[in-house]
NUDREN-558290 format. One record per residue: z, y negated, x negated of N, C-alpha, C, O in turn; chain; residue number from 1. Coordinates in steps of 0.02 Angstrom, whole numbers, plus 50000, padded with zeros to 5 digits. Atoms other than C-alpha are relative to their C-alpha. Layout:
+-------+-------+-------+-------+-------+-------+-------+-------+-------+-------+-------+-------+--------+-----+
|   n.Z |   n.Y |   n.X |  ca.Z |  ca.Y |  ca.X |   c.Z |   c.Y |   c.X |   o.Z |   o.Y |   o.X | cadena | num |
+-------+-------+-------+-------+-------+-------+-------+-------+-------+-------+-------+-------+--------+-----+
|     Z |     Y |     X |     Z |     Y |     X |     Z |     Y |     X |     Z |     Y |     X |      A | NUM |
...
+-------+-------+-------+-------+-------+-------+-------+-------+-------+-------+-------+-------+--------+-----+
END
This chain:
+-------+-------+-------+-------+-------+-------+-------+-------+-------+-------+-------+-------+--------+-----+
|   n.Z |   n.Y |   n.X |  ca.Z |  ca.Y |  ca.X |   c.Z |   c.Y |   c.X |   o.Z |   o.Y |   o.X | cadena | num |
+-------+-------+-------+-------+-------+-------+-------+-------+-------+-------+-------+-------+--------+-----+
| 50025 | 50045 | 50051 | 56023 | 44697 | 46402 | 49924 | 50005 | 49998 | 49897 | 50058 | 49986 |      A |   1 |
| 50072 | 50000 | 50000 | 55842 | 44646 | 46411 | 49970 | 50025 | 49934 | 49914 | 50050 | 49932 |      A |   2 |
| 50025 | 49980 | 50065 | 55824 | 44684 | 46227 | 49984 | 50075 | 49997 | 49942 | 50095 | 49957 |      A |   3 |
| 50015 | 49929 | 50002 | 55825 | 44869 | 46262 | 49932 | 50015 | 50029 | 49903 | 50068 | 50016 |      A |   4 |
| 50065 | 49990 | 49971 | 55667 | 44848 | 46357 | 49949 | 50013 | 49946 | 49900 | 50049 | 49956 |      A |   5 |
| 50045 | 49991 | 50057 | 55582 | 44841 | 46190 | 49991 | 50074 | 49985 | 49938 | 50094 | 49961 |      A |   6 |
| 50005 | 49929 | 50014 | 55619 | 45026 | 46176 | 49945 | 50032 | 50040 | 49912 | 50079 | 50019 |      A |   7 |
| 50052 | 49974 | 49957 | 55503 | 45057 | 46317 | 49934 | 49997 | 49963 | 49894 | 50044 | 49966 |      A |   8 |
| 50063 | 50009 | 50034 | 55364 | 44991 | 46212 | 49988 | 50058 | 49953 | 49930 | 50075 | 49941 |      A |   9 |
| 50008 | 49945 | 50047 | 55394 | 45134 | 46092 | 49959 | 50056 | 50029 | 49922 | 50089 | 49994 |      A |  10 |
| 50033 | 49943 | 49969 | 55328 | 45257 | 46215 | 49926 | 49988 | 50014 | 49889 | 50035 | 50023 |      A |  11 |
| 50069 | 50015 | 49981 | 55165 | 45168 | 46248 | 49955 | 49986 | 49941 | 49900 | 49960 | 49951 |      A |  12 |
| 50038 | 50014 | 50060 | 55102 | 45156 | 46071 | 49928 | 50022 | 50007 | 49912 | 50065 | 50049 |      A |  13 |
| 50072 | 49990 | 49995 | 54915 | 45160 | 46044 | 49979 | 50071 | 50017 | 50001 | 50120 | 49986 |      A |  14 |
| 50024 | 49936 | 49977 | 54827 | 45299 | 46132 | 49934 | 50021 | 49969 | 49913 | 50078 | 49976 |      A |  15 |
| 50064 | 49985 | 50030 | 54665 | 45290 | 46037 | 49944 | 49994 | 50052 | 49954 | 49963 | 50104 |      A |  16 |
| 50058 | 50009 | 49957 | 54494 | 45304 | 46117 | 49992 | 50056 | 50052 | 49948 | 50051 | 50094 |      A |  17 |
| 50004 | 49944 | 49953 | 54522 | 45466 | 46213 | 50006 | 49974 | 50072 | 50053 | 49938 | 50088 |      A |  18 |
| 50000 | 50023 | 49930 | 54480 | 45436 | 46397 | 50063 | 50019 | 50037 | 50086 | 49981 | 50080 |      A |  19 |
| 49939 | 49979 | 49966 | 54634 | 45533 | 46452 | 50058 | 49953 | 49984 | 50107 | 49950 | 50021 |      A |  20 |
| 49947 | 50046 | 50019 | 54740 | 45405 | 46363 | 49993 | 49932 | 50032 | 50040 | 49892 | 50033 |      A |  21 |
| 50012 | 50065 | 49968 | 54663 | 45259 | 46454 | 50048 | 49988 | 50058 | 50064 | 49930 | 50073 |      A |  22 |
| 49954 | 50007 | 49944 | 54781 | 45293 | 46600 | 50065 | 49965 | 49980 | 50099 | 49936 | 50023 |      A |  23 |
| 49938 | 50029 | 50023 | 54926 | 45230 | 46493 | 49995 | 49925 | 49988 | 50045 | 49889 | 49991 |      A |  24 |
| 50009 | 50070 | 50020 | 54852 | 45060 | 46448 | 50013 | 49953 | 50058 | 49993 | 49967 | 50115 |      A |  25 |
| 49988 | 50049 | 49948 | 54912 | 44908 | 46544 | 50066 | 49963 | 49990 | 50099 | 49969 | 49938 |      A |  26 |
| 49939 | 50040 | 49999 | 55057 | 44793 | 46586 | 50049 | 50033 | 50047 | 50032 | 50052 | 50103 |      A |  27 |
| 49949 | 49965 | 49961 | 55220 | 44869 | 46650 | 50065 | 49959 | 50005 | 50085 | 49926 | 49957 |      A |  28 |
| 49932 | 50027 | 49991 | 55384 | 44804 | 46722 | 50047 | 50059 | 49991 | 50037 | 50112 | 50019 |      A |  29 |
| 49950 | 49948 | 50012 | 55533 | 44903 | 46662 | 50067 | 49976 | 50028 | 50088 | 49919 | 50016 |      A |  30 |
| 49932 | 50014 | 49976 | 55701 | 44909 | 46751 | 50042 | 50063 | 49992 | 50017 | 50119 | 50000 |      A |  31 |
| 49956 | 49943 | 50009 | 55849 | 45019 | 46717 | 50067 | 49979 | 49971 | 50090 | 49923 | 49982 |      A |  32 |
| 49934 | 50012 | 50028 | 56013 | 45033 | 46624 | 50003 | 50027 | 49929 | 49978 | 50081 | 49914 |      A |  33 |
| 49988 | 49979 | 50069 | 56059 | 45042 | 46441 | 50076 | 50009 | 49991 | 50115 | 49968 | 50015 |      A |  34 |
| 49930 | 49986 | 50012 | 56223 | 45118 | 46386 | 50012 | 49999 | 49924 | 49975 | 50030 | 49886 |      A |  35 |
| 49984 | 50008 | 50071 | 56302 | 45072 | 46218 | 50070 | 50025 | 49986 | 50116 | 50016 | 50026 |      A |  36 |
| 49934 | 49981 | 50026 | 56445 | 45147 | 46120 | 50002 | 49975 | 49928 | 49971 | 50004 | 49884 |      A |  37 |
| 49996 | 50030 | 50066 | 56489 | 45038 | 45971 | 50074 | 49994 | 49981 | 50108 | 49947 | 50002 |      A |  38 |
| 49930 | 50002 | 50021 | 56658 | 45079 | 45892 | 50016 | 49933 | 49967 | 49978 | 49909 | 49925 |      A |  39 |
| 49980 | 50065 | 50026 | 56750 | 44919 | 45852 | 49979 | 49942 | 50045 | 50008 | 49888 | 50043 |      A |  40 |
| 50022 | 50051 | 49952 | 56656 | 44822 | 45987 | 50007 | 50024 | 50072 | 50016 | 49983 | 50117 |      A |  41 |
| 49989 | 49974 | 49933 | 56669 | 44937 | 46136 | 49942 | 50040 | 50029 | 49893 | 50055 | 49995 |      A |  42 |
| 50048 | 49961 | 49963 | 56571 | 45032 | 46266 | 49976 | 49957 | 50058 | 50017 | 49924 | 50091 |      A |  43 |
| 50024 | 50040 | 49944 | 56459 | 44948 | 46392 | 49936 | 50028 | 50028 | 49898 | 50063 | 49994 |      A |  44 |
| 50063 | 49985 | 49967 | 56320 | 44974 | 46515 | 49970 | 49933 | 50020 | 50005 | 49888 | 50043 |      A |  45 |
| 50032 | 50064 | 49987 | 56193 | 44838 | 46539 | 49933 | 50011 | 50035 | 49897 | 50057 | 50017 |      A |  46 |
| 50066 | 49995 | 49968 | 56044 | 44812 | 46655 | 49945 | 49983 | 49950 | 49954 | 49940 | 49907 |      A |  47 |
| 50058 | 50012 | 50043 | 55875 | 44817 | 46569 | 49942 | 49979 | 50045 | 49926 | 50012 | 50095 |      A |  48 |
| 50057 | 50024 | 49962 | 55729 | 44716 | 46635 | 49953 | 49963 | 49952 | 49973 | 49916 | 49919 |      A |  49 |
| 50047 | 50031 | 50046 | 55572 | 44671 | 46537 | 49929 | 50018 | 50020 | 49918 | 50065 | 50059 |      A |  50 |
| 50070 | 49986 | 49991 | 55383 | 44667 | 46538 | 49972 | 50026 | 49935 | 49982 | 49995 | 49882 |      A |  51 |
| 50028 | 49969 | 50060 | 55290 | 44780 | 46416 | 49925 | 50008 | 50008 | 49899 | 50021 | 50062 |      A |  52 |
| 50072 | 49987 | 50002 | 55108 | 44794 | 46367 | 49989 | 50064 | 49959 | 50016 | 50071 | 49904 |      A |  53 |
| 50018 | 49939 | 50035 | 55040 | 44965 | 46319 | 49926 | 49993 | 49982 | 49883 | 49982 | 50024 |      A |  54 |
| 50069 | 50007 | 50024 | 54884 | 44958 | 46212 | 49985 | 50055 | 49949 | 50029 | 50092 | 49928 |      A |  55 |
| 50021 | 49952 | 50051 | 54784 | 45064 | 46091 | 50016 | 49971 | 49932 | 50011 | 49911 | 49921 |      A |  56 |
| 49986 | 50021 | 50067 | 54833 | 45058 | 45910 | 49944 | 50022 | 49953 | 49902 | 50062 | 49972 |      A |  57 |
| 50051 | 49981 | 50049 | 54725 | 45072 | 45755 | 50020 | 50062 | 49961 | 49978 | 50103 | 49944 |      A |  58 |
| 49976 | 49943 | 50038 | 54834 | 45198 | 45664 | 50045 | 50046 | 50041 | 50068 | 50097 | 50017 |      A |  59 |
| 49957 | 49961 | 49955 | 54935 | 45264 | 45812 | 49967 | 50005 | 50068 | 49921 | 49966 | 50083 |      A |  60 |
| 50030 | 49991 | 49935 | 54894 | 45325 | 45986 | 50016 | 49942 | 50048 | 49971 | 49914 | 50079 |      A |  61 |
| 49979 | 50052 | 49953 | 54996 | 45198 | 46086 | 50044 | 49949 | 49965 | 50085 | 49966 | 49921 |      A |  62 |
| 49958 | 50054 | 50025 | 55074 | 45030 | 46045 | 50032 | 49967 | 50060 | 49997 | 49943 | 50105 |      A |  63 |
| 49964 | 50031 | 49946 | 55209 | 44964 | 46160 | 50029 | 49935 | 49973 | 50064 | 49934 | 49922 |      A |  64 |
| 49977 | 50065 | 50023 | 55246 | 44779 | 46144 | 50036 | 49963 | 50056 | 50011 | 49959 | 50113 |      A |  65 |
| 49962 | 50040 | 49952 | 55378 | 44676 | 46232 | 49963 | 49933 | 50006 | 49954 | 49899 | 49955 |      A |  66 |
| 50038 | 50061 | 49990 | 55283 | 44529 | 46309 | 50039 | 49939 | 49976 | 50009 | 49891 | 49954 |      A |  67 |
| 49958 | 50056 | 50022 | 55430 | 44414 | 46268 | 50003 | 49995 | 49924 | 50027 | 49945 | 49897 |      A |  68 |
| 49999 | 49999 | 50074 | 55411 | 44461 | 46084 | 50061 | 50035 | 49973 | 50107 | 50051 | 50010 |      A |  69 |
| 49943 | 49970 | 50032 | 55528 | 44538 | 45960 | 50000 | 50075 | 49994 | 50044 | 50104 | 49962 |      A |  70 |
| 49999 | 49928 | 50005 | 55480 | 44719 | 45980 | 49931 | 50030 | 50012 | 49897 | 50014 | 50060 |      A |  71 |
| 50061 | 49960 | 49993 | 55332 | 44834 | 45955 | 50019 | 50071 | 49979 | 50050 | 50081 | 49927 |      A |  72 |
| 49982 | 49931 | 50012 | 55349 | 45023 | 45962 | 49938 | 50044 | 50003 | 49887 | 50025 | 50031 |      A |  73 |
| 50057 | 49954 | 50000 | 55236 | 45173 | 45937 | 50018 | 50067 | 50033 | 50076 | 50088 | 50034 |      A |  74 |
| 49991 | 49935 | 49968 | 55211 | 45337 | 46029 | 49935 | 50040 | 49996 | 49882 | 50013 | 49981 |      A |  75 |
| 50059 | 49957 | 49996 | 55093 | 45484 | 46042 | 50003 | 50039 | 50066 | 50057 | 50049 | 50094 |      A |  76 |
| 50005 | 49966 | 49936 | 55033 | 45577 | 46196 | 49995 | 50075 | 49991 | 49955 | 50099 | 49951 |      A |  77 |
| 50002 | 49927 | 49997 | 55068 | 45761 | 46226 | 49999 | 50020 | 50073 | 50048 | 50009 | 50109 |      A |  78 |
| 50010 | 49981 | 49930 | 55001 | 45828 | 46389 | 50009 | 49940 | 50044 | 49971 | 49892 | 50039 |      A |  79 |
| 49990 | 50055 | 49952 | 55069 | 45712 | 46525 | 50056 | 49952 | 49979 | 50078 | 49911 | 50020 |      A |  80 |
| 49944 | 50042 | 50022 | 55203 | 45625 | 46420 | 49981 | 49962 | 49937 | 49943 | 49986 | 49895 |      A |  81 |
| 50004 | 50037 | 50062 | 55208 | 45490 | 46289 | 50067 | 50009 | 49964 | 50120 | 49997 | 49993 |      A |  82 |
| 49939 | 49987 | 50038 | 55333 | 45534 | 46153 | 50009 | 49947 | 49947 | 49964 | 49932 | 49908 |      A |  83 |
| 49982 | 50053 | 50046 | 55419 | 45401 | 46052 | 50001 | 50026 | 49928 | 50025 | 50081 | 49916 |      A |  84 |
| 49997 | 49982 | 50071 | 55396 | 45406 | 45863 | 50069 | 49980 | 49975 | 50088 | 49922 | 49980 |      A |  85 |
| 49932 | 50016 | 50025 | 55571 | 45417 | 45785 | 49997 | 49946 | 49945 | 49950 | 49942 | 49906 |      A |  86 |
| 49993 | 50051 | 50052 | 55628 | 45273 | 45677 | 49977 | 49931 | 50018 | 49992 | 49883 | 49983 |      A |  87 |
| 50021 | 50067 | 49979 | 55547 | 45130 | 45771 | 50062 | 49959 | 50015 | 50111 | 49984 | 50042 |      A |  88 |
| 49941 | 50041 | 49988 | 55666 | 44984 | 45780 | 49983 | 49931 | 50027 | 49927 | 49908 | 50019 |      A |  89 |
| 50006 | 50067 | 49973 | 55691 | 44817 | 45866 | 50064 | 49962 | 49986 | 50118 | 49992 | 49980 |      A |  90 |
| 49942 | 50042 | 50016 | 55807 | 44672 | 45830 | 50002 | 49941 | 50047 | 49950 | 49912 | 50064 |      A |  91 |
| 49991 | 50060 | 49958 | 55878 | 44534 | 45941 | 50069 | 49971 | 49987 | 50114 | 50005 | 49961 |      A |  92 |
| 49937 | 50036 | 50008 | 56018 | 44406 | 45938 | 50026 | 49982 | 50068 | 49990 | 49955 | 50110 |      A |  93 |
| 49969 | 50017 | 49937 | 56139 | 44386 | 46081 | 50069 | 49972 | 49988 | 50112 | 50007 | 49960 |      A |  94 |
| 49934 | 50032 | 50007 | 56284 | 44264 | 46082 | 50025 | 50003 | 49928 | 50085 | 50013 | 49917 |      A |  95 |
| 49980 | 50001 | 50070 | 56285 | 44257 | 45892 | 50009 | 50068 | 49968 | 50028 | 50073 | 49910 |      A |  96 |
| 49995 | 49932 | 50026 | 56284 | 44446 | 45871 | 49929 | 50027 | 49991 | 49889 | 50026 | 50038 |      A |  97 |
| 50066 | 49972 | 50015 | 56131 | 44525 | 45787 | 50001 | 50074 | 50015 | 50043 | 50111 | 49987 |      A |  98 |
| 50005 | 49929 | 49983 | 56082 | 44693 | 45861 | 49935 | 50029 | 49972 | 49882 | 49998 | 49977 |      A |  99 |
| 50059 | 49964 | 50024 | 55963 | 44817 | 45778 | 50003 | 50070 | 50030 | 50051 | 50106 | 50022 |      A | 100 |
| 50003 | 49936 | 49966 | 55910 | 44968 | 45877 | 49949 | 50044 | 49965 | 49894 | 50020 | 49948 |      A | 101 |
| 50046 | 49951 | 50031 | 55829 | 45123 | 45800 | 49996 | 50061 | 50045 | 50046 | 50096 | 50056 |      A | 102 |
| 50009 | 49944 | 49955 | 55756 | 45253 | 45915 | 49999 | 50066 | 49962 | 49970 | 50072 | 49909 |      A | 103 |
| 50000 | 49933 | 50028 | 55789 | 45436 | 45877 | 49952 | 50044 | 50041 | 49915 | 50084 | 50012 |      A | 104 |
| 50047 | 49964 | 49957 | 55695 | 45510 | 46027 | 49993 | 49963 | 50065 | 50036 | 49923 | 50085 |      A | 105 |
| 50012 | 50031 | 49935 | 55621 | 45456 | 46191 | 49934 | 50025 | 50028 | 49892 | 50051 | 49992 |      A | 106 |
| 50063 | 49979 | 49967 | 55484 | 45493 | 46317 | 49987 | 49959 | 50062 | 50033 | 49930 | 50092 |      A | 107 |
| 50021 | 50034 | 49939 | 55386 | 45416 | 46458 | 49954 | 50048 | 50037 | 49910 | 50080 | 50007 |      A | 108 |
| 50044 | 49961 | 49956 | 55307 | 45508 | 46603 | 49973 | 49953 | 50053 | 50011 | 49917 | 50085 |      A | 109 |
| 50032 | 50044 | 49951 | 55182 | 45417 | 46715 | 49961 | 50040 | 50051 | 49933 | 50092 | 50036 |      A | 110 |
| 50041 | 49972 | 49947 | 55101 | 45458 | 46881 | 49986 | 49945 | 50050 | 50033 | 49914 | 50077 |      A | 111 |
| 50019 | 50050 | 49949 | 55005 | 45340 | 46995 | 50031 | 49931 | 49987 | 50054 | 49899 | 50034 |      A | 112 |
| 49976 | 50067 | 50016 | 55060 | 45182 | 46904 | 50075 | 49992 | 49996 | 50100 | 49936 | 49987 |      A | 113 |
| 49927 | 50003 | 50005 | 55245 | 45225 | 46903 | 50022 | 50052 | 49950 | 49988 | 50101 | 49937 |      A | 114 |
| 49977 | 49951 | 50049 | 55349 | 45315 | 46776 | 50074 | 49996 | 49986 | 50110 | 49953 | 50012 |      A | 115 |
| 49930 | 49995 | 50020 | 55514 | 45362 | 46700 | 50002 | 49997 | 49924 | 49964 | 50031 | 49889 |      A | 116 |
| 49993 | 50007 | 50072 | 55568 | 45310 | 46526 | 50072 | 50010 | 49980 | 50118 | 49980 | 50008 |      A | 117 |
| 49933 | 49991 | 50027 | 55717 | 45373 | 46430 | 49995 | 50000 | 49924 | 49947 | 50024 | 49895 |      A | 118 |
| 49999 | 50006 | 50072 | 55765 | 45339 | 46251 | 50072 | 50000 | 49976 | 50117 | 49978 | 50012 |      A | 119 |
| 49933 | 49999 | 50029 | 55914 | 45365 | 46137 | 49994 | 49990 | 49925 | 49942 | 50003 | 49895 |      A | 120 |
| 50001 | 50009 | 50072 | 55962 | 45323 | 45960 | 50061 | 49963 | 49975 | 50115 | 49966 | 50004 |      A | 121 |
| 49945 | 50036 | 50033 | 56067 | 45215 | 45846 | 49992 | 49925 | 50012 | 49937 | 49899 | 50018 |      A | 122 |
| 49999 | 50073 | 49995 | 56116 | 45033 | 45866 | 50052 | 49975 | 49951 | 50105 | 50004 | 49942 |      A | 123 |
| 49953 | 50032 | 50046 | 56199 | 44920 | 45739 | 50009 | 49928 | 50022 | 49960 | 49891 | 50031 |      A | 124 |
| 49984 | 50070 | 49984 | 56286 | 44758 | 45785 | 50028 | 49968 | 49937 | 50070 | 49996 | 49903 |      A | 125 |
| 49974 | 50038 | 50057 | 56316 | 44628 | 45650 | 50036 | 49939 | 50029 | 50005 | 49896 | 50060 |      A | 126 |
| 49960 | 50054 | 49972 | 56458 | 44511 | 45697 | 50057 | 49984 | 49952 | 50086 | 50028 | 49922 |      A | 127 |
| 49945 | 50023 | 50042 | 56585 | 44408 | 45600 | 49996 | 50028 | 49929 | 50046 | 50041 | 49897 |      A | 128 |
| 50011 | 49977 | 50068 | 56507 | 44467 | 45437 | 50010 | 50075 | 49990 | 50011 | 50098 | 49933 |      A | 129 |
| 49989 | 49928 | 50004 | 56534 | 44652 | 45477 | 49946 | 50037 | 50039 | 49919 | 50012 | 50088 |      A | 130 |
| 50046 | 49956 | 49965 | 56419 | 44795 | 45528 | 50039 | 50048 | 50044 | 50089 | 50077 | 50023 |      A | 131 |
| 49968 | 49954 | 49953 | 56466 | 44898 | 45681 | 49947 | 50050 | 50024 | 49909 | 50034 | 50070 |      A | 132 |
| 50050 | 49950 | 49978 | 56360 | 45057 | 45697 | 50022 | 50035 | 50064 | 50082 | 50045 | 50076 |      A | 133 |
| 49986 | 49965 | 49937 | 56348 | 45146 | 45863 | 49939 | 50037 | 50025 | 49891 | 50049 | 49988 |      A | 134 |
| 50054 | 49962 | 49968 | 56235 | 45238 | 45984 | 49982 | 49968 | 50066 | 50021 | 49930 | 50094 |      A | 135 |
| 50021 | 50026 | 49935 | 56135 | 45196 | 46139 | 49959 | 50054 | 50037 | 49933 | 50101 | 50006 |      A | 136 |
| 50043 | 49960 | 49957 | 56047 | 45281 | 46284 | 49972 | 49953 | 50052 | 50008 | 49913 | 50081 |      A | 137 |
| 50031 | 50042 | 49949 | 55923 | 45198 | 46400 | 49963 | 50044 | 50050 | 49928 | 50091 | 50031 |      A | 138 |
| 50033 | 49965 | 49946 | 55861 | 45262 | 46568 | 49968 | 49947 | 50044 | 50003 | 49905 | 50071 |      A | 139 |
| 50033 | 50053 | 49963 | 55729 | 45158 | 46658 | 49939 | 50026 | 50037 | 49913 | 50081 | 50023 |      A | 140 |
| 50062 | 49986 | 49965 | 55582 | 45158 | 46777 | 49949 | 49948 | 49979 | 49965 | 49891 | 49961 |      A | 141 |
| 50056 | 50044 | 50016 | 55412 | 45082 | 46743 | 49955 | 49994 | 50060 | 49942 | 50043 | 50096 |      A | 142 |
| 50048 | 50012 | 49947 | 55294 | 45004 | 46868 | 49942 | 49960 | 49971 | 49952 | 49907 | 49942 |      A | 143 |
| 50059 | 50035 | 50026 | 55117 | 44955 | 46821 | 49989 | 49937 | 50042 | 49987 | 49940 | 50103 |      A | 144 |
| 50010 | 50064 | 49966 | 55088 | 44771 | 46863 | 49934 | 49967 | 49982 | 49918 | 49914 | 50010 |      A | 145 |
| 50064 | 50030 | 50018 | 54921 | 44737 | 46781 | 49963 | 50041 | 49948 | 49990 | 50088 | 49920 |      A | 146 |
| 50042 | 49965 | 50048 | 54780 | 44793 | 46668 | 50021 | 49985 | 49927 | 49991 | 50010 | 49880 |      A | 147 |
+-------+-------+-------+-------+-------+-------+-------+-------+-------+-------+-------+-------+--------+-----+
END
């Protein structure tokens, strides 16, 4: 599900002015797989593919934004990793079902314009007037495609 790509953005939240954080800034293609477990709706694995922009934030180190819209996430940098701030969420609609994802933890590691992103948390599907809470895990790679 492309909507999970938004999670990636969580890891790239504003880095601030520190020169060491400049390496994170740019445009990235994300590809990978998201796994969902939503009791009442089922279990599924879905491909994830999206473009994310990582920029500096005013109140956070990194801001990750899905270029297609609908999701902006925040993260902070510790050593060589960007760590997702818990609680960031994204929402999308697919085939009449509203999905809201809330990240519990996640990280991104980059080297030479490529990286690995993993994230996990809660997902809620709203369908037929009912809420279906569940969990998700996303495992993806990032490739820098522009400044």
